[in-house]
C-alpha positions in Angstrom: 3.0 -0.9 -35.6 5.4 -2.4 -32.9 6.1 -0.3 -29.8 9.1 -0.8 -27.8 7.5 -1.6 -24.5 3.7 -2.6 -23.5 2.8 -2.4 -20.3 -0.2 -3.6 -19.0 -2.3 -1.7 -16.3 -2.6 2.1 -15.7 -1.9 2.3 -11.9 0.7 4.1 -10.6 3.4 1.6 -10.9 2.8 0.6 -14.3 2.5 5.0 -15.2 5.8 5.1 -13.6 7.4 2.4 -15.5 6.3 4.1 -18.8 7.2 7.8 -17.6 11.0 6.4 -17.2 11.3 4.5 -20.2 9.6 7.1 -22.6 12.0 9.6 -20.8 14.8 7.5 -22.1 13.8 7.5 -25.8 11.5 4.5 -25.5 8.0 4.3 -27.6 5.7 3.0 -24.7 2.0 2.4 -24.8 0.1 1.2 -21.5 -3.2 -0.6 -21.8 -5.8 -0.5 -19.0 -9.3 -2.1 -18.5 -10.6 1.0 -16.6 -11.7 4.2 -18.1 -9.6 6.6 -16.2 -5.9 5.9 -14.7 -4.7 5.3 -11.4 -5.6 1.3 -10.6 -6.4 1.9 -6.7 -5.1 5.4 -6.6 -7.9 7.1 -8.1 -10.2 10.2 -6.9 -14.1 9.5 -8.0 -17.1 12.0 -7.2 -19.3 9.1 -6.0 -22.0 11.4 -5.0 -22.5 15.0 -6.0 -20.1 17.6 -4.5 -18.3 14.5 -2.8 -15.2 13.2 -3.8 -13.6 10.0 -2.3 -10.3 8.5 -2.5 -12.2 5.1 -3.3 -9.4 2.6 -2.4 -6.0 3.9 -1.3 -6.4 6.9 0.7 -3.3 8.0 1.8 0.6 9.2 0.7 2.6 7.5 2.8 5.5 5.7 0.7 5.8 7.5 -2.5 9.4 7.9 -3.0 10.5 11.7 -2.9 13.2 10.8 -5.9 10.6 9.7 -7.8 8.6 12.5 -7.4 11.6 15.0 -8.3 12.7 13.0 -11.1 9.5 12.6 -12.8 8.6 16.6 -11.9 5.2 15.7 -9.9 4.8 18.6 -8.4 5.0 20.8 -11.4 2.2 18.4 -13.1 0.1 19.6 -10.4 1.0 17.1 -7.1 0.8 19.1 -3.9 0.6 16.7 -0.8 -0.6 18.0 2.4 0.7 16.3 5.5 -1.0 14.7 8.5 0.5 15.6 11.5 -1.1 14.0 14.1 -2.8 10.4 15.1 -5.4 10.3 17.6 -6.6 6.8 19.4 -9.8 7.5 21.4 -10.2 4.6 24.2 -12.5 3.8 26.2 -13.7 5.8 29.9 -13.7 9.0 27.8 -9.8 8.9 27.5 -7.4 9.3 24.2 -3.8 9.4 23.2 -2.9 11.9 20.8 0.7 12.3 19.3 1.6 15.1 16.9 4.5 16.4 15.3 5.1 18.3 18.7 7.4 15.8 20.4 6.7 18.0 23.8 3.3 17.7 23.6 3.6 13.8 22.9 5.2 13.3 25.5 2.9 14.6 27.8 0.3 12.7 26.0 2.0 9.7 26.7 2.9 9.9 30.1 -1.1 9.9 31.2 0.1 6.0 30.5 3.6 5.5 31.4 6.3 7.7 32.2 8.4 5.4 31.0 6.7 4.7 27.5 7.3 8.8 27.4 11.1 8.6 28.0 11.6 5.9 25.9 8.9 7.0 22.8 12.1 9.6 21.4 14.4 6.9 21.1 12.4 4.3 19.4 11.7 7.2 16.7 15.2 7.5 16.4 16.2 3.9 16.5 13.1 3.4 13.5 14.4 6.5 11.5 18.0 4.6 11.6 16.1 1.4 10.1 14.2 3.3 7.7 17.4 4.8 6.9 19.2 1.4 6.6 16.3 0.0 4.3 16.3 2.8 1.8 19.3 2.0 -0.6 17.7 -1.4 -0.4 14.3 -0.3 -2.0 15.7 1.3 -5.0 17.8 -1.6 -5.8 17.5 -4.3 -8.4 17.8 -7.5 -6.0 20.5 -9.9 -7.6 20.0 -13.7 -7.8 22.1 -15.4 -5.3 21.7 -18.9 -7.3 23.1 -17.1 -10.6 26.6 -16.6 -10.2 27.2 -13.5 -12.8 29.4 -10.8 -11.8 26.3 -8.2 -11.6 24.9 -10.5 -8.9 27.6 -11.0 -6.9 28.5 -7.7 -7.2 25.5 -6.6 -5.7 25.3 -9.1 -2.7 28.9 -7.5 -1.8 26.9 -4.4 -2.0 24.6 -6.0 0.2 27.4 -7.5 2.6 29.0 -4.2 3.2 25.9 -2.0 3.7 24.8 -4.8 6.7 28.6 -4.5 8.3 28.6 -0.7 7.6 25.4 -0.4 10.2 27.0 -2.1 13.0 26.4 -4.6 15.2 23.3 -3.4 17.1 21.4 -1.8 14.4 21.9 -5.0 12.3 20.7 -6.9 15.4 17.8 -4.5 15.5 17.2 -4.6 12.2 17.2 -8.6 12.0 14.4 -8.4 14.7 12.1 -6.3 12.9 12.4 -8.7 10.0 11.8 -11.7 12.1 9.6 -10.6 15.2 5.9 -9.7 15.8 4.8 -6.2 16.2 3.7 -7.0 19.3 7.2 -8.9 20.7 9.4 -6.4 19.0 7.2 -3.4 20.5 7.0 -5.5 24.3 10.8 -4.7 24.3 10.3 -0.8 24.3 6.9 -0.1 25.9 4.2 -1.2 28.7 1.3 1.2 28.1 -1.4 -0.6 25.9 -2.6 2.5 23.9 0.8 3.5 22.9 1.6 -0.7 22.0 -1.7 -1.3 20.3 -1.9 2.2 18.3 1.9 1.5 17.0 1.0 -2.3 16.1 -1.7 -1.2 14.2 0.7 -0.8 11.5 1.8 -4.0 11.3 -1.4 -5.3 10.4 -2.4 -2.9 8.0 -3.1 -4.8 4.6 -2.3 -8.3 5.6 -3.8 -11.1 6.9 -1.6 -11.6 9.8 -2.4 -10.2 14.0 -0.1 -8.3 15.7 1.2 -11.5 17.9 1.8 -13.1 14.1 5.9 -13.4 13.3 6.9 -10.8 10.0 4.5 -8.3 11.3 7.5 -6.0 12.8 8.7 -5.9 9.8 5.3 -4.3 8.0 5.1 -1.9 10.9 8.5 -0.7 9.6 7.2 -0.8 6.0 4.8 1.6 7.0 7.2 3.6 9.1 9.5 4.1 6.0 6.8 6.9 4.5 9.0 10.3 3.9 8.0 14.1 3.8 10.1 16.7 3.6 13.0 14.6 4.8 11.0 13.1 8.2 10.3 9.6 8.5 6.9 8.2 9.5 5.5 11.1 7.7 2.3 10.5 5.8 0.0 12.9 3.9 -2.5 13.0 1.6 -2.6 14.9 -2.0 -4.8 17.7 -2.5 -7.4 16.4 -4.7 -7.6 13.1 -3.5 -5.4 10.2 -4.5 -6.3 10.4 -7.8 -3.8 13.7 -7.8 -1.1 11.3 -8.2 -1.8 9.1 -10.8 -3.0 12.1 -12.9 0.6 14.1 -12.2 2.4 10.7 -13.5 0.4 10.3 -16.3 0.9 14.0 -17.4 4.6 13.1 -17.3 3.8 9.7 -19.2 2.0 11.5 -22.1 4.6 14.7 -21.9 7.4 12.1 -23.0 5.3 10.4 -25.5 3.6 7.7 -23.9 0.1 6.3 -25.6 -2.4 5.2 -23.4 -5.6 2.9 -24.5 -8.4 3.3 -22.0 -11.3 0.9 -21.6 -9.1 -1.9 -23.0 -8.5 -5.4 -21.2 -5.8 -7.5 -21.9 -6.6 -11.3 -22.1 -3.5 -12.9 -23.4 -0.1 -12.5 -23.5 1.5 -14.4 -26.7 4.8 -16.1 -27.0 6.5 -18.0 -29.2 9.4 -20.2 -28.5 9.4 -18.8 -25.1 9.3 -15.1 -26.1 6.7 -12.4 -25.4 5.6 -11.1 -28.6 2.5 -9.3 -28.5 -1.0 -9.0 -26.0 -4.4 -9.3 -27.5 -7.4 -7.1 -26.2 -10.5 -8.4 -25.4 -12.0 -6.9 -28.6 -9.4 -9.3 -30.5 -6.9 -6.6 -31.4 -3.2 -7.4 -30.9 -0.6 -5.1 -30.0 2.9 -6.1 -30.9 5.7 -5.0 -28.5 9.6 -5.5 -28.5 8.9 -5.7 -24.7 6.0 -6.2 -22.4 5.7 -5.4 -18.7 2.8 -6.4 -16.3 2.3 -4.1 -13.4 -1.1 -6.7 -12.1 -0.3 -8.9 -9.3 1.7 -12.2 -10.3 -1.5 -14.1 -9.5 -3.0 -12.7 -12.4 -0.1 -12.0 -14.6 0.8 -15.4 -14.6 -2.2 -17.6 -14.2 -4.5 -15.7 -16.3 -2.5 -14.3 -19.1 0.0 -16.8 -19.9 -0.6 -20.4 -21.8 0.8 -22.4 -19.0 3.0 -24.5 -21.3 5.2 -21.2 -21.5 6.0 -21.2 -17.8 8.2 -24.0 -15.9 6.4 -26.1 -13.4 8.3 -25.0 -10.4 7.7 -21.4 -11.2 4.0 -22.2 -11.6 3.6 -24.3 -8.5 5.4 -21.5 -6.6 3.0 -18.9 -8.2 0.0 -20.5 -7.0 1.5 -20.8 -3.5 2.2 -17.2 -3.3 0.3 -15.5 -0.6 -1.6 -12.7 -1.8 -5.3 -13.4 0.2 -7.1 -10.1 1.3 -8.0 -9.3 4.7 -9.6 -5.3 3.9 -11.7 -3.4 3.0 -12.7 0.4 2.9 -15.7 2.3 3.7 -16.3 5.9 2.1 -18.8 8.2 4.0 -20.1 11.6 3.2 -20.8 13.6 6.5 -23.0 16.2 7.2 -20.8 18.0 9.7 -17.8 16.9 11.9 -18.3 14.0 14.0 -17.8 14.4 17.5 -15.5 12.1 19.5 -16.5 11.5 23.1 -13.2 11.8 24.8 -12.4 14.8 22.9 -15.9 16.6 21.8 -14.3 20.0 20.1 -12.7 20.9 16.6 -9.0 20.1 16.7 -5.9 18.9 15.6 -6.8 15.0 16.0 -9.6 15.5 13.4 -6.8 16.7 11.1 -4.6 13.3 11.4 -5.1 9.6 11.2 -7.7 8.6 13.6 -6.7 5.2 14.8 -9.5 2.7 16.3 -6.7 0.4 18.0 -7.0 0.7 21.7 -4.8 -2.3 22.5 -2.8 -5.3 21.4 -5.5 -7.5 22.5 -8.2 -5.6 20.6 -6.3 -6.3 17.3 -5.5 -9.7 18.1 -9.2 -10.5 18.7 -10.0 -9.1 15.3 -7.6 -10.9 13.6 -9.0 -14.5 15.4 -12.9 -14.0 14.2 -11.1 -13.3 10.6 -8.7 -16.4 10.4 -12.0 -18.3 11.6 -13.7 -16.9 8.1 -15.7 -14.1 9.9 -16.1 -10.4 9.7 -14.1 -8.8 12.9 -16.9 -7.3 14.8 -15.1 -5.0 16.4 -12.7 -4.2 13.5 -9.2 -2.2 13.7 -10.1 1.5 11.8 -7.9 3.7 10.3 -9.6 6.7 9.5 -9.2 9.8 7.9 -10.9 13.0 7.0 -9.4 14.1 4.3 -12.0 17.5 3.7 -10.6 19.1 7.2 -7.6 19.4 5.3 -8.9 19.9 1.4 -12.1 21.6 1.3 -11.9 20.9 -2.8 -13.6 17.7 -2.0 -16.5 18.2 -0.2 -19.6 20.9 -0.1 -18.9 23.8 1.8 -19.2 22.6 5.8 -19.9 19.0 4.7 -17.0 16.4 4.8 -15.5 13.5 3.7 -14.4 10.4 6.0 -12.2 7.8 4.9 -12.2 4.2 6.4 -9.9 1.8 6.4 -11.5 -2.0 7.7 -9.1 -4.8 8.9 -10.5 -7.3 8.7 -12.4 -8.4 6.1 -11.4 -11.6 4.9 -12.0 -12.7 1.3 -12.7 -16.2 2.4 -15.7 -16.1 4.7 -17.9 -18.8 5.9 -20.6 -17.6 4.1 -18.9 -15.7 1.3 -19.3 -12.5 0.1 -23.1 -11.3 -0.5 -25.3 -8.3 0.1 -26.2 -9.5 3.9 -22.3 -9.5 4.7 -21.4 -6.5 3.0 -24.3 -5.3 4.9 -22.7 -7.1 8.0 -19.5 -5.1 7.0 -20.8 -1.6 7.2 -22.6 -2.2 10.1 -20.0 -3.8 12.3 -17.7 -0.6 11.0 -20.3 2.2 12.2 -21.2 0.6 15.4 -17.5 0.4 16.6 -17.1 4.2 15.3 -20.1 5.0 17.6 -18.7 3.5 20.8 -16.5 6.9 20.6 -18.5 9.0 18.0 -21.9 8.9 19.5 -23.4 11.3 16.3 -22.0 9.4 13.8 -25.3 8.0 12.3 -26.9 11.2 12.5 -24.5 12.8 10.5 -24.1 10.5 7.5 -25.5 11.4 4.2 -23.9 8.6 2.0 -21.7 5.5 2.4 -19.7 3.4 0.1 -18.8 0.1 0.9 -16.0 -1.9 -0.4 -15.1 -5.6 0.5 -12.4 -7.6 -1.1 -14.3 -9.1 -3.6 -15.3 -5.3 -4.8 -12.1 -4.2 -5.2 -10.9 -7.4 -6.7 -14.1 -7.3 -9.3 -13.5 -3.0 -9.6 -9.5 -2.6 -10.3 -8.3 -6.6 -10.5 -6.5 -6.6 -7.4 -6.5 -10.8 -6.9 -8.7 -11.2 -4.0 -8.7 -7.7 -3.1 -5.1 -7.7 -1.6 -3.9 -3.9 -1.6 0.1 -5.1 -1.6 -0.5 -7.4 -4.8 0.8 -10.1 -2.1 1.8 -10.3 1.6 5.0 -8.4 2.7 6.1 -11.9 4.7 9.9 -12.5 4.8 9.3 -15.0 2.4 8.1 -12.8 0.0 10.4 -10.1 0.1 13.5 -9.0 -1.8 14.9 -11.5 -4.1 12.0 -14.0 -3.3 9.2 -11.6 -4.0 7.4 -12.5 -6.0 9.5 -16.2 -6.2 12.5 -17.5 -5.4 14.9 -16.4 -8.5 12.7 -13.9 -10.1 13.0 -10.8 -7.9 14.8 -8.9 -10.6 11.3 -8.1 -12.3 12.4 -10.3 -15.0 10.1 -13.8 -16.2 10.8 -17.2 -16.9 9.6 -15.9 -20.7 12.2 -13.3 -22.4 10.9 -9.8 -23.2 8.2 -10.2 -20.0 8.5 -8.2 -17.0 6.4 -7.7 -14.2 6.4 -3.6 -12.7 3.9 -3.9 -10.0 3.3 -3.8 -6.2 3.8 -7.9 -6.5 7.4 -7.1 -7.0 9.9 -5.9 -4.7 9.8 -3.8 -2.7 6.2 -4.5 -2.7 2.8 -2.7 -2.4 1.9 1.0 -0.9 2.0 4.0 -3.2 5.8 4.0 -3.3 6.4 4.1 -7.3 9.8 1.7 -6.3 8.7 -1.4 -8.3 7.7 0.7 -11.1 11.1 2.6 -11.3 13.3 -0.4 -10.6 11.3 -2.2 -13.6 12.3 0.5 -16.0 15.9 0.0 -15.0 15.7 -3.4 -15.8 13.9 -3.5 -19.1 16.7 -0.7 -20.3 19.4 -2.8 -19.3 17.8 -5.5 -21.4 16.6 -3.5 -24.3 
């Protein structure tokens, strides 16, 4: 049998690509090495009664357009919004930002009346910037070096869009694309607690510090999460992150997609520079008219394809593609809720994001250690207690805590072994203990994932959660490399549809949707 399209990897982007293609009448097959769908967006009952969102842990970027077009809500997806960000500080102080503007203004004014006044203006500005970027997310990037009518038309649309922003907003967007998060925030605010917690969004998943150029865009990238028409609104799926993948899988299957689980692809076979089939680890060949890989560019082009089929300049660019992993993940089962020194009661602060990011210096110091090959002794922690919103993921009166850790670099001076993995766990717990004195006493189970663990378990090269850095030279028509931002590759009939393509990482679904449009246009 010859399929119309074979897709490598059943992560959320691979599933979305399949759903759109099957919806359009294509005969589609997905091959996934794990026995379950989702890639990094999975839920697993690692310990009896406790369901972890093992890797990816929050919905921040999933396109409402994709949710509607694929009827994901009707297929079981329910997103519970996170309505606050709580930043505990030393000396029993804290900063709590909620969806109540008046309450947030009072909280910020404790540190700066200037910042309290500027914060609503900042939110409006960032919303405008998100609106400015939004049309570009769903665009198939043009290739400026190919003088095709379609490329020229897209470039003209981009020019008109940029002009429509007006001079001030265009200048602001340009600064966001090039500045560091720290420098950009310095233009707006003066208090460290606010700048620290805002700057943390600029370093998530990237091997850069808050003072590194390019991190202002990463801050904007995370700001583009949209729920119910509101930007910078994050949430958790009821049932864990696997609920997203399950909902997309139901849509794909409904339209006739066939799925092979526990099947590892070892080779993409080409003849005369045309993709013809894929070979599985058991020796089976699957024939397809077109092939799409949702795996990262490094793995796809350096592991699955005979290099003789690829131009040398393309290979060199892929080899230099920045993809170093910089983060880890710790999941905890808790006997009870944590008690923060600065805010010991149970309240809203436990039902939203908890950010251990007291200042820009704190974040930069964590990066300084990482860039020299060490685990951050006091890392940035992005903490959620999803069981406060979703009782289905833990036993009664027990809780699940999800901790994203920055920085845990893929390349360590001593390499990743048992000692270093234990050190990562201890650094995280001891950092958290400074704000939550009872944390050690309430931990029932813990799961620690290093970048190496992430690479081995779900195939992300170096454990990079975005399939490559979201730096300016790896965005838009330069993602993954110059001339190949349109989901095509040097091999005819072979496409990429994962986060290593435009617009990048996060559970957004845009790469999958855009790639499906490209594949259909080239069928």
